[in-house]
C-alpha positions as CSV (number, residue, x, y, z in Angstrom):
1,M,0.0,0.0,0.0
2,S,1.4,3.4,-0.9
3,I,1.8,6.2,1.6
4,K,-1.0,8.1,0.0
5,A,-3.3,5.1,0.1
6,A,-2.4,4.5,3.8
7,S,-3.1,8.2,4.6
8,I,-6.5,8.0,2.9
9,A,-7.3,4.8,4.7
10,K,-6.5,6.4,8.1
11,Y,-8.6,9.5,7.2
12,N,-11.5,7.3,6.3
13,E,-11.3,5.6,9.7
14,L,-12.1,9.0,11.4
15,D,-15.6,9.2,12.9
16,R,-17.7,10.7,10.1
17,V,-20.2,12.3,12.5
18,L,-17.4,14.1,14.4
19,N,-15.3,14.9,11.4
20,V,-17.4,18.0,10.6
21,A,-16.2,21.3,12.1
22,A,-19.5,22.5,13.6
23,R,-20.1,19.1,15.3
24,L,-16.6,18.9,16.6
25,V,-17.0,22.4,18.1
26,I,-20.3,21.4,19.8
27,V,-18.9,18.2,21.2
28,S,-15.7,19.9,22.4
29,A,-17.8,22.4,24.3
30,L,-20.0,19.8,25.8
31,I,-16.9,17.8,27.0
32,K,-16.0,20.8,29.2
33,L,-19.5,22.1,30.1
34,K,-21.5,18.9,30.4
35,Q,-24.5,20.8,29.0
36,A,-25.2,23.9,27.0
37,D,-28.2,25.7,25.7
38,F,-28.9,26.3,22.0
39,N,-28.0,30.0,22.1
40,Y,-24.6,29.3,23.6
41,L,-23.9,26.7,20.9
42,L,-25.1,29.2,18.3
43,E,-22.6,31.8,19.6
44,I,-19.6,29.5,19.7
45,T,-20.2,27.7,16.3
46,K,-21.1,30.9,14.4
47,A,-23.7,28.8,12.6
48,T,-27.2,29.8,11.5
49,K,-30.1,28.5,13.6
50,G,-31.0,26.1,10.8
51,N,-27.5,24.8,10.4
52,L,-27.0,24.3,14.2
53,S,-30.3,22.5,14.4
54,H,-29.2,20.2,11.6
55,Q,-25.8,19.5,13.2
56,L,-27.5,18.8,16.6
57,K,-29.9,16.4,14.9
58,K,-27.0,14.5,13.4
59,L,-25.3,14.3,16.8
60,N,-28.5,13.2,18.4
61,E,-29.2,10.5,15.7
62,A,-25.7,9.1,16.3
63,G,-26.5,9.0,20.1
64,Y,-23.8,11.4,20.9
65,V,-26.0,14.3,22.2
66,E,-29.2,14.3,24.2
67,I,-31.5,17.2,23.3
68,I,-33.9,18.4,26.0
69,K,-36.6,20.8,24.9
70,T,-38.2,22.9,27.6
71,T,-39.6,26.4,27.9
72,K,-38.2,29.4,29.7
73,G,-41.0,31.8,30.3
74,N,-43.0,31.7,27.1
75,Y,-40.0,30.8,24.9
76,P,-38.6,27.5,23.8
77,H,-35.4,26.6,25.6
78,T,-33.2,23.8,24.2
79,I,-30.5,22.2,26.3
80,C,-27.9,19.8,24.9
81,K,-26.0,17.2,26.9
82,L,-23.2,14.9,25.8
83,T,-24.0,11.2,26.3
84,S,-21.5,8.6,27.5
85,K,-21.5,7.3,23.9
86,G,-20.6,10.8,22.7
87,K,-17.8,11.2,25.2
88,K,-16.3,7.8,24.1
89,A,-16.6,8.7,20.5
90,F,-14.9,12.1,21.1
91,E,-12.1,10.4,23.0
92,K,-11.6,7.9,20.2
93,Y,-11.7,10.7,17.6
94,V,-9.0,12.6,19.4
95,T,-6.8,9.4,19.6
96,D,-7.5,8.7,15.9
97,I,-6.7,12.2,14.7
98,K,-3.4,12.2,16.6
99,K,-2.5,9.0,14.8
100,Y,-3.5,10.5,11.5
101,L,-1.4,13.6,12.2
102,H,1.5,11.5,13.5
103,L,1.4,13.3,16.9
């Protein structure tokens, strides 16, 4: 196998859910914070509301993030929490990306 083919193979082994910048930012924040609301995630990702909703949906479908919808006053309030599966996936992703980058 050539070096290029080996590099591509390692890249393809990276978690496809987490290998998207906005999702990686979200999960990285949740690793530290344990939970965050939608507006905070909107601020740190610099995403549009629609795009952030889409990224959270993908993380939720993968079982990486729990989404809790409540109300605060008369307004919807969405809270996101990292699941244990999400934490394990993030830790594996960090290990895999270090290998990919030869760190």
